[in-house]
PDB file of N, CA, C and O in Angstrom, chain B, residues numbered from 101:
ATOM      1  N   MET B 101      73.722  84.712 100.173  1.00  0.00           N
ATOM      2  CA  MET B 101      73.947  83.437  99.532  1.00  0.00           C
ATOM      3  C   MET B 101      74.580  82.472 100.523  1.00  0.00           C
ATOM      4  O   MET B 101      75.562  82.818 101.180  1.00  0.00           O
ATOM      5  N   GLY B 102      74.036  81.275 100.641  1.00  0.00           N
ATOM      6  CA  GLY B 102      74.599  80.265 101.520  1.00  0.00           C
ATOM      7  C   GLY B 102      75.757  79.549 100.851  1.00  0.00           C
ATOM      8  O   GLY B 102      76.000  79.704  99.654  1.00  0.00           O
ATOM      9  N   PHE B 103      76.469  78.757 101.652  1.00  0.00           N
ATOM     10  CA  PHE B 103      77.639  78.048 101.134  1.00  0.00           C
ATOM     11  C   PHE B 103      77.260  77.084 100.014  1.00  0.00           C
ATOM     12  O   PHE B 103      77.956  77.007  99.002  1.00  0.00           O
ATOM     13  N   GLY B 104      76.162  76.350 100.186  1.00  0.00           N
ATOM     14  CA  GLY B 104      75.714  75.403  99.166  1.00  0.00           C
ATOM     15  C   GLY B 104      75.316  76.103  97.875  1.00  0.00           C
ATOM     16  O   GLY B 104      75.586  75.612  96.779  1.00  0.00           O
ATOM     17  N   THR B 105      74.675  77.249  98.020  1.00  0.00           N
ATOM     18  CA  THR B 105      74.268  78.030  96.856  1.00  0.00           C
ATOM     19  C   THR B 105      75.483  78.546  96.099  1.00  0.00           C
ATOM     20  O   THR B 105      75.495  78.566  94.868  1.00  0.00           O
ATOM     21  N   GLU B 106      76.512  78.966  96.845  1.00  0.00           N
ATOM     22  CA  GLU B 106      77.739  79.461  96.209  1.00  0.00           C
ATOM     23  C   GLU B 106      78.432  78.351  95.425  1.00  0.00           C
ATOM     24  O   GLU B 106      78.932  78.586  94.326  1.00  0.00           O
ATOM     25  N   ILE B 107      78.461  77.153  95.981  1.00  0.00           N
ATOM     26  CA  ILE B 107      79.094  76.029  95.279  1.00  0.00           C
ATOM     27  C   ILE B 107      78.334  75.725  93.988  1.00  0.00           C
ATOM     28  O   ILE B 107      78.941  75.525  92.935  1.00  0.00           O
ATOM     29  N   LEU B 108      77.013  75.693  94.077  1.00  0.00           N
ATOM     30  CA  LEU B 108      76.216  75.439  92.872  1.00  0.00           C
ATOM     31  C   LEU B 108      76.426  76.518  91.818  1.00  0.00           C
ATOM     32  O   LEU B 108      76.490  76.219  90.625  1.00  0.00           O
ATOM     33  N   PHE B 109      76.534  77.768  92.252  1.00  0.00           N
ATOM     34  CA  PHE B 109      76.782  78.866  91.319  1.00  0.00           C
ATOM     35  C   PHE B 109      78.133  78.694  90.621  1.00  0.00           C
ATOM     36  O   PHE B 109      78.231  78.846  89.403  1.00  0.00           O
ATOM     37  N   VAL B 110      79.171  78.377  91.397  1.00  0.00           N
ATOM     38  CA  VAL B 110      80.509  78.207  90.820  1.00  0.00           C
ATOM     39  C   VAL B 110      80.538  77.009  89.872  1.00  0.00           C
ATOM     40  O   VAL B 110      81.143  77.082  88.802  1.00  0.00           O
ATOM     41  N   LEU B 111      79.893  75.913  90.254  1.00  0.00           N
ATOM     42  CA  LEU B 111      79.847  74.742  89.366  1.00  0.00           C
ATOM     43  C   LEU B 111      79.072  75.051  88.088  1.00  0.00           C
ATOM     44  O   LEU B 111      79.477  74.637  87.002  1.00  0.00           O
ATOM     45  N   GLY B 112      77.967  75.769  88.211  1.00  0.00           N
ATOM     46  CA  GLY B 112      77.198  76.160  87.018  1.00  0.00           C
ATOM     47  C   GLY B 112      78.000  77.063  86.109  1.00  0.00           C
ATOM     48  O   GLY B 112      77.992  76.893  84.890  1.00  0.00           O
ATOM     49  N   LEU B 113      78.697  78.026  86.699  1.00  0.00           N
ATOM     50  CA  LEU B 113      79.542  78.920  85.914  1.00  0.00           C
ATOM     51  C   LEU B 113      80.672  78.141  85.233  1.00  0.00           C
ATOM     52  O   LEU B 113      80.982  78.371  84.065  1.00  0.00           O
ATOM     53  N   GLY B 114      81.277  77.223  85.980  1.00  0.00           N
ATOM     54  CA  GLY B 114      82.339  76.392  85.405  1.00  0.00           C
ATOM     55  C   GLY B 114      81.831  75.533  84.260  1.00  0.00           C
ATOM     56  O   GLY B 114      82.530  75.331  83.267  1.00  0.00           O
ATOM     57  N   LEU B 115      80.609  75.027  84.401  1.00  0.00           N
ATOM     58  CA  LEU B 115      80.009  74.224  83.338  1.00  0.00           C
ATOM     59  C   LEU B 115      79.804  75.051  82.086  1.00  0.00           C
ATOM     60  O   LEU B 115      80.051  74.573  80.979  1.00  0.00           O
ATOM     61  N   LEU B 116      79.354  76.290  82.248  1.00  0.00           N
ATOM     62  CA  LEU B 116      79.156  77.172  81.096  1.00  0.00           C
ATOM     63  C   LEU B 116      80.477  77.561  80.436  1.00  0.00           C
ATOM     64  O   LEU B 116      80.575  77.590  79.209  1.00  0.00           O
ATOM     65  N   VAL B 117      81.490  77.859  81.246  1.00  0.00           N
ATOM     66  CA  VAL B 117      82.761  78.341  80.710  1.00  0.00           C
ATOM     67  C   VAL B 117      83.600  77.200  80.143  1.00  0.00           C
ATOM     68  O   VAL B 117      84.146  77.312  79.045  1.00  0.00           O
ATOM     69  N   LEU B 118      83.702  76.103  80.891  1.00  0.00           N
ATOM     70  CA  LEU B 118      84.611  75.016  80.497  1.00  0.00           C
ATOM     71  C   LEU B 118      83.943  73.913  79.685  1.00  0.00           C
ATOM     72  O   LEU B 118      84.591  73.269  78.860  1.00  0.00           O
ATOM     73  N   GLY B 119      82.679  73.698  79.910  1.00  0.00           N
ATOM     74  CA  GLY B 119      82.005  72.575  79.287  1.00  0.00           C
ATOM     75  C   GLY B 119      82.104  71.366  80.197  1.00  0.00           C
ATOM     76  O   GLY B 119      82.923  71.345  81.115  1.00  0.00           O
ATOM     77  N   PRO B 120      81.271  70.350  79.950  1.00  0.00           N
ATOM     78  CA  PRO B 120      81.205  69.216  80.880  1.00  0.00           C
ATOM     79  C   PRO B 120      82.496  68.393  80.977  1.00  0.00           C
ATOM     80  O   PRO B 120      82.872  67.978  82.073  1.00  0.00           O
ATOM     81  N   LYS B 121      83.172  68.153  79.864  1.00  0.00           N
ATOM     82  CA  LYS B 121      84.382  67.316  79.911  1.00  0.00           C
ATOM     83  C   LYS B 121      85.527  68.034  80.604  1.00  0.00           C
ATOM     84  O   LYS B 121      86.205  67.449  81.448  1.00  0.00           O
ATOM     85  N   ARG B 122      85.747  69.288  80.257  1.00  0.00           N
ATOM     86  CA  ARG B 122      86.841  70.038  80.875  1.00  0.00           C
ATOM     87  C   ARG B 122      86.559  70.318  82.346  1.00  0.00           C
ATOM     88  O   ARG B 122      87.484  70.332  83.158  1.00  0.00           O
ATOM     89  N   LEU B 123      85.282  70.544  82.706  1.00  0.00           N
ATOM     90  CA  LEU B 123      84.928  70.758  84.103  1.00  0.00           C
ATOM     91  C   LEU B 123      85.212  69.492  84.909  1.00  0.00           C
ATOM     92  O   LEU B 123      85.738  69.570  86.019  1.00  0.00           O
ATOM     93  N   HIS B 124      84.872  68.341  84.363  1.00  0.00           N
ATOM     94  CA  HIS B 124      85.136  67.062  85.041  1.00  0.00           C
ATOM     95  C   HIS B 124      86.635  66.886  85.270  1.00  0.00           C
ATOM     96  O   HIS B 124      87.052  66.480  86.354  1.00  0.00           O
ATOM     97  N   THR B 125      87.442  67.187  84.260  1.00  0.00           N
ATOM     98  CA  THR B 125      88.889  67.083  84.376  1.00  0.00           C
ATOM     99  C   THR B 125      89.407  68.068  85.427  1.00  0.00           C
ATOM    100  O   THR B 125      90.262  67.721  86.242  1.00  0.00           O
ATOM    101  N   MET B 126      88.891  69.282  85.403  1.00  0.00           N
ATOM    102  CA  MET B 126      89.326  70.303  86.357  1.00  0.00           C
ATOM    103  C   MET B 126      88.976  69.889  87.779  1.00  0.00           C
ATOM    104  O   MET B 126      89.788  70.060  88.687  1.00  0.00           O
ATOM    105  N   LEU B 127      87.782  69.347  87.987  1.00  0.00           N
ATOM    106  CA  LEU B 127      87.392  68.902  89.324  1.00  0.00           C
ATOM    107  C   LEU B 127      88.273  67.747  89.796  1.00  0.00           C
ATOM    108  O   LEU B 127      88.557  67.629  90.988  1.00  0.00           O
ATOM    109  N   GLY B 128      88.701  66.905  88.873  1.00  0.00           N
ATOM    110  CA  GLY B 128      89.640  65.837  89.228  1.00  0.00           C
ATOM    111  C   GLY B 128      90.966  66.395  89.715  1.00  0.00           C
ATOM    112  O   GLY B 128      91.535  65.901  90.688  1.00  0.00           O
ATOM    113  N   HIS B 129      91.452  67.416  89.044  1.00  0.00           N
ATOM    114  CA  HIS B 129      92.701  68.065  89.459  1.00  0.00           C
ATOM    115  C   HIS B 129      92.549  68.742  90.824  1.00  0.00           C
ATOM    116  O   HIS B 129      93.454  68.690  91.657  1.00  0.00           O
ATOM    117  N   VAL B 130      91.407  69.369  91.039  1.00  0.00           N
ATOM    118  CA  VAL B 130      91.150  70.029  92.325  1.00  0.00           C
ATOM    119  C   VAL B 130      91.100  68.990  93.446  1.00  0.00           C
ATOM    120  O   VAL B 130      91.660  69.213  94.520  1.00  0.00           O
ATOM    121  N   ALA B 131      90.442  67.870  93.209  1.00  0.00           N
ATOM    122  CA  ALA B 131      90.356  66.810  94.217  1.00  0.00           C
ATOM    123  C   ALA B 131      91.741  66.251  94.528  1.00  0.00           C
ATOM    124  O   ALA B 131      92.058  65.990  95.688  1.00  0.00           O
ATOM    125  N   TRP B 132      92.570  66.065  93.494  1.00  0.00           N
ATOM    126  CA  TRP B 132      93.932  65.556  93.696  1.00  0.00           C
ATOM    127  C   TRP B 132      94.751  66.555  94.516  1.00  0.00           C
ATOM    128  O   TRP B 132      95.468  66.165  95.438  1.00  0.00           O
ATOM    129  N   ALA B 133      94.643  67.830  94.184  1.00  0.00           N
ATOM    130  CA  ALA B 133      95.390  68.864  94.917  1.00  0.00           C
ATOM    131  C   ALA B 133      94.930  68.932  96.368  1.00  0.00           C
ATOM    132  O   ALA B 133      95.752  69.108  97.268  1.00  0.00           O
ATOM    133  N   LYS B 134      93.632  68.796  96.606  1.00  0.00           N
ATOM    134  CA  LYS B 134      93.101  68.807  97.969  1.00  0.00           C
ATOM    135  C   LYS B 134      93.652  67.620  98.757  1.00  0.00           C
ATOM    136  O   LYS B 134      94.024  67.773  99.920  1.00  0.00           O
ATOM    137  N   ALA B 135      93.707  66.451  98.145  1.00  0.00           N
ATOM    138  CA  ALA B 135      94.243  65.268  98.820  1.00  0.00           C
ATOM    139  C   ALA B 135      95.721  65.457  99.152  1.00  0.00           C
ATOM    140  O   ALA B 135      96.167  65.071 100.232  1.00  0.00           O
ATOM    141  N   GLN B 136      96.482  66.047  98.235  1.00  0.00           N
ATOM    142  CA  GLN B 136      97.900  66.309  98.482  1.00  0.00           C
ATOM    143  C   GLN B 136      98.082  67.304  99.627  1.00  0.00           C
ATOM    144  O   GLN B 136      98.969  67.136 100.464  1.00  0.00           O
ATOM    145  N   LEU B 137      97.253  68.325  99.663  1.00  0.00           N
ATOM    146  CA  LEU B 137      97.324  69.327 100.724  1.00  0.00           C
ATOM    147  C   LEU B 137      96.985  68.705 102.082  1.00  0.00           C
ATOM    148  O   LEU B 137      97.653  68.991 103.076  1.00  0.00           O
ATOM    149  N   GLU B 138      95.963  67.865 102.130  1.00  0.00           N
ATOM    150  CA  GLU B 138      95.596  67.202 103.374  1.00  0.00           C
ATOM    151  C   GLU B 138      96.706  66.273 103.850  1.00  0.00           C
ATOM    152  O   GLU B 138      96.982  66.197 105.047  1.00  0.00           O
ATOM    153  N   GLU B 139      97.347  65.565 102.916  1.00  0.00           N
ATOM    154  CA  GLU B 139      98.454  64.670 103.267  1.00  0.00           C
ATOM    155  C   GLU B 139      99.633  65.463 103.830  1.00  0.00           C
ATOM    156  O   GLU B 139     100.238  65.058 104.822  1.00  0.00           O
ATOM    157  N   ALA B 140      99.958  66.585 103.202  1.00  0.00           N
ATOM    158  CA  ALA B 140     101.052  67.424 103.681  1.00  0.00           C
ATOM    159  C   ALA B 140     100.719  68.014 105.044  1.00  0.00           C
ATOM    160  O   ALA B 140     101.587  68.100 105.912  1.00  0.00           O
ATOM    161  N   SER B 141      99.475  68.420 105.236  1.00  0.00           N
ATOM    162  CA  SER B 141      99.046  68.977 106.518  1.00  0.00           C
ATOM    163  C   SER B 141      99.140  67.930 107.615  1.00  0.00           C
ATOM    164  O   SER B 141      99.609  68.227 108.714  1.00  0.00           O
ATOM    165  N   HIS B 142      98.706  66.722 107.335  1.00  0.00           N
ATOM    166  CA  HIS B 142      98.780  65.635 108.319  1.00  0.00           C
ATOM    167  C   HIS B 142     100.233  65.323 108.663  1.00  0.00           C
ATOM    168  O   HIS B 142     100.569  65.113 109.828  1.00  0.00           O
ATOM    169  N   SER B 143     101.083  65.293 107.658  1.00  0.00           N
ATOM    170  CA  SER B 143     102.509  65.037 107.870  1.00  0.00           C
ATOM    171  C   SER B 143     103.137  66.128 108.731  1.00  0.00           C
ATOM    172  O   SER B 143     103.914  65.837 109.641  1.00  0.00           O
ATOM    173  N   PHE B 144     102.801  67.376 108.443  1.00  0.00           N
ATOM    174  CA  PHE B 144     103.334  68.496 109.212  1.00  0.00           C
ATOM    175  C   PHE B 144     102.876  68.423 110.669  1.00  0.00           C
ATOM    176  O   PHE B 144     103.676  68.620 111.584  1.00  0.00           O
ATOM    177  N   LYS B 145     101.591  68.139 110.882  1.00  0.00           N
ATOM    178  CA  LYS B 145     101.064  68.038 112.243  1.00  0.00           C
ATOM    179  C   LYS B 145     101.737  66.899 113.004  1.00  0.00           C
ATOM    180  O   LYS B 145     102.060  67.051 114.182  1.00  0.00           O
ATOM    181  N   SER B 146     101.952  65.768 112.350  1.00  0.00           N
ATOM    182  CA  SER B 146     102.608  64.633 112.997  1.00  0.00           C
ATOM    183  C   SER B 146     104.041  64.972 113.379  1.00  0.00           C
ATOM    184  O   SER B 146     104.485  64.654 114.483  1.00  0.00           O
ATOM    185  N   GLN B 147     104.762  65.614 112.471  1.00  0.00           N
ATOM    186  CA  GLN B 147     106.149  65.982 112.736  1.00  0.00           C
ATOM    187  C   GLN B 147     106.220  67.015 113.866  1.00  0.00           C
ATOM    188  O   GLN B 147     107.076  66.912 114.744  1.00  0.00           O
ATOM    189  N   LEU B 148     105.333  68.000 113.848  1.00  0.00           N
ATOM    190  CA  LEU B 148     105.312  69.015 114.897  1.00  0.00           C
ATOM    191  C   LEU B 148     105.003  68.387 116.250  1.00  0.00           C
ATOM    192  O   LEU B 148     105.631  68.728 117.253  1.00  0.00           O
ATOM    193  N   SER B 149     104.048  67.481 116.283  1.00  0.00           N
ATOM    194  CA  SER B 149     103.685  66.809 117.525  1.00  0.00           C
ATOM    195  C   SER B 149     104.860  65.994 118.062  1.00  0.00           C
ATOM    196  O   SER B 149     105.127  66.000 119.263  1.00  0.00           O
ATOM    197  N   ALA B 150     105.557  65.296 117.170  1.00  0.00           N
ATOM    198  CA  ALA B 150     106.718  64.501 117.590  1.00  0.00           C
ATOM    199  C   ALA B 150     107.819  65.395 118.146  1.00  0.00           C
ATOM    200  O   ALA B 150     108.443  65.058 119.152  1.00  0.00           O
ATOM    201  N   GLU B 151     108.058  66.525 117.502  1.00  0.00           N
ATOM    202  CA  GLU B 151     109.085  67.460 117.972  1.00  0.00           C
ATOM    203  C   GLU B 151     108.720  68.036 119.336  1.00  0.00           C
ATOM    204  O   GLU B 151     109.578  68.148 120.211  1.00  0.00           O
ATOM    205  N   LEU B 152     107.454  68.401 119.522  1.00  0.00           N
ATOM    206  CA  LEU B 152     107.013  68.956 120.801  1.00  0.00           C
ATOM    207  C   LEU B 152     107.092  67.904 121.905  1.00  0.00           C
ATOM    208  O   LEU B 152     107.490  68.213 123.029  1.00  0.00           O
ATOM    209  N   ASP B 153     106.716  66.666 121.592  1.00  0.00           N
ATOM    210  CA  ASP B 153     106.821  65.590 122.573  1.00  0.00           C
ATOM    211  C   ASP B 153     108.271  65.340 122.969  1.00  0.00           C
ATOM    212  O   ASP B 153     108.572  65.132 124.144  1.00  0.00           O
ATOM    213  N   ALA B 154     109.174  65.362 121.978  1.00  0.00           N
ATOM    214  CA  ALA B 154     110.595  65.154 122.263  1.00  0.00           C
ATOM    215  C   ALA B 154     111.144  66.285 123.127  1.00  0.00           C
ATOM    216  O   ALA B 154     111.922  66.032 124.047  1.00  0.00           O
ATOM    217  N   ALA B 155     110.756  67.520 122.849  1.00  0.00           N
ATOM    218  CA  ALA B 155     111.214  68.648 123.645  1.00  0.00           C
ATOM    219  C   ALA B 155     110.662  68.561 125.063  1.00  0.00           C
ATOM    220  O   ALA B 155     111.358  68.892 126.023  1.00  0.00           O
ATOM    221  N   HIS B 156     109.427  68.121 125.196  1.00  0.00           N
ATOM    222  CA  HIS B 156     108.818  67.988 126.519  1.00  0.00           C
ATOM    223  C   HIS B 156     109.505  66.885 127.327  1.00  0.00           C
ATOM    224  O   HIS B 156     109.690  67.028 128.536  1.00  0.00           O
ATOM    225  N   GLN B 157     109.883  65.786 126.667  1.00  0.00           N
ATOM    226  CA  GLN B 157     110.571  64.692 127.351  1.00  0.00           C
ATOM    227  C   GLN B 157     111.972  65.094 127.779  1.00  0.00           C
ATOM    228  O   GLN B 157     112.510  64.551 128.744  1.00  0.00           O
ATOM    229  N   ASP B 158     112.561  66.037 127.071  1.00  0.00           N
ATOM    230  CA  ASP B 158     113.895  66.527 127.436  1.00  0.00           C
ATOM    231  C   ASP B 158     113.824  67.497 128.605  1.00  0.00           C
ATOM    232  O   ASP B 158     114.845  68.059 129.002  1.00  0.00           O
ATOM    233  N   GLY B 159     112.636  67.702 129.162  1.00  0.00           N
ATOM    234  CA  GLY B 159     112.472  68.592 130.294  1.00  0.00           C
ATOM    235  C   GLY B 159     112.281  70.029 129.910  1.00  0.00           C
ATOM    236  O   GLY B 159     112.446  70.919 130.745  1.00  0.00           O
ATOM    237  N   GLU B 160     111.939  70.281 128.677  1.00  0.00           N
ATOM    238  CA  GLU B 160     111.762  71.632 128.178  1.00  0.00           C
ATOM    239  C   GLU B 160     110.287  71.841 127.878  1.00  0.00           C
ATOM    240  O   GLU B 160     109.828  71.441 126.809  1.00  0.00           O
ATOM    241  N   PRO B 161     109.522  72.454 128.786  1.00  0.00           N
ATOM    242  CA  PRO B 161     108.109  72.700 128.486  1.00  0.00           C
ATOM    243  C   PRO B 161     107.963  73.573 127.247  1.00  0.00           C
ATOM    244  O   PRO B 161     108.887  74.298 126.877  1.00  0.00           O
ATOM    245  N   HIS B 162     106.821  73.502 126.619  1.00  0.00           N
ATOM    246  CA  HIS B 162     106.577  74.211 125.358  1.00  0.00           C
ATOM    247  C   HIS B 162     106.873  75.694 125.486  1.00  0.00           C
ATOM    248  O   HIS B 162     106.184  76.405 126.217  1.00  0.00           O
ATOM    249  N   GLY B 163     107.887  76.163 124.784  1.00  0.00           N
ATOM    250  CA  GLY B 163     108.191  77.580 124.695  1.00  0.00           C
ATOM    251  C   GLY B 163     108.861  78.170 125.919  1.00  0.00           C
ATOM    252  O   GLY B 163     109.008  79.390 125.990  1.00  0.00           O
ATOM    253  N   SER B 164     109.275  77.366 126.886  1.00  0.00           N
ATOM    254  CA  SER B 164     109.810  77.944 128.121  1.00  0.00           C
ATOM    255  C   SER B 164     111.290  78.290 128.025  1.00  0.00           C
ATOM    256  O   SER B 164     111.801  79.002 128.889  1.00  0.00           O
ATOM    257  N   HIS B 165     111.992  77.814 127.007  1.00  0.00           N
ATOM    258  CA  HIS B 165     113.424  78.088 126.936  1.00  0.00           C
ATOM    259  C   HIS B 165     113.710  79.567 126.721  1.00  0.00           C
ATOM    260  O   HIS B 165     114.741  80.053 127.186  1.00  0.00           O
ATOM    261  N   ASP B 166     112.847  80.297 126.042  1.00  0.00           N
ATOM    262  CA  ASP B 166     113.042  81.731 125.854  1.00  0.00           C
ATOM    263  C   ASP B 166     112.510  82.524 127.047  1.00  0.00           C
ATOM    264  O   ASP B 166     112.992  83.622 127.324  1.00  0.00           O
ATOM    265  N   LEU B 167     111.535  81.985 127.742  1.00  0.00           N
ATOM    266  CA  LEU B 167     110.904  82.671 128.844  1.00  0.00           C
ATOM    267  C   LEU B 167     111.890  82.896 129.992  1.00  0.00           C
ATOM    268  O   LEU B 167     111.865  83.951 130.627  1.00  0.00           O
ATOM    269  N   GLY B 168     112.742  81.936 130.260  1.00  0.00           N
ATOM    270  CA  GLY B 168     113.703  82.049 131.348  1.00  0.00           C
ATOM    271  C   GLY B 168     114.689  83.176 131.122  1.00  0.00           C
ATOM    272  O   GLY B 168     115.034  83.877 132.073  1.00  0.00           O
ATOM    273  N   GLU B 169     115.150  83.376 129.914  1.00  0.00           N
ATOM    274  CA  GLU B 169     116.103  84.434 129.617  1.00  0.00           C
ATOM    275  C   GLU B 169     115.461  85.811 129.831  1.00  0.00           C
ATOM    276  O   GLU B 169     116.090  86.709 130.391  1.00  0.00           O
ATOM    277  N   ASP B 170     114.224  85.973 129.389  1.00  0.00           N
ATOM    278  CA  ASP B 170     113.529  87.257 129.548  1.00  0.00           C
ATOM    279  C   ASP B 170     113.274  87.553 131.017  1.00  0.00           C
ATOM    280  O   ASP B 170     113.351  88.704 131.446  1.00  0.00           O
ATOM    281  N   HIS B 171     112.974  86.528 131.779  1.00  0.00           N
ATOM    282  CA  HIS B 171     112.671  86.700 133.188  1.00  0.00           C
ATOM    283  C   HIS B 171     113.922  87.152 133.963  1.00  0.00           C
ATOM    284  O   HIS B 171     113.816  87.946 134.898  1.00  0.00           O
ATOM    285  N   GLU B 172     115.092  86.654 133.581  1.00  0.00           N
ATOM    286  CA  GLU B 172     116.335  87.007 134.261  1.00  0.00           C
ATOM    287  C   GLU B 172     116.695  88.460 134.031  1.00  0.00           C
ATOM    288  O   GLU B 172     117.301  89.087 134.900  1.00  0.00           O
ATOM    289  N   ARG B 173     116.335  89.014 132.874  1.00  0.00           N
ATOM    290  CA  ARG B 173     116.683  90.398 132.550  1.00  0.00           C
ATOM    291  C   ARG B 173     115.862  91.385 133.365  1.00  0.00           C
ATOM    292  O   ARG B 173     116.333  92.489 133.638  1.00  0.00           O
ATOM    293  N   ASN B 174     114.651  91.022 133.760  1.00  0.00           N
ATOM    294  CA  ASN B 174     113.757  91.952 134.482  1.00  0.00           C
ATOM    295  C   ASN B 174     114.082  92.018 135.918  1.00  0.00           C
ATOM    296  O   ASN B 174     113.431  92.748 136.665  1.00  0.00           O
TER     297      ASN B 174
END
């Protein structure tokens, strides 16, 4: 089964189980949740990028602060 076929199967099953009005409402909720997840993901990526840039500007390459301690022990 291809991805498109799976989506059609799930939508058909949802139509049978929920009916057209409830399926429409459910799809609206799913779309809203997807938009919220994308917004949170974008916010997280922006914050992470800003933190990494700030650490790099402070002269701390990505992840190197722990590397120096391990290297001294060997």
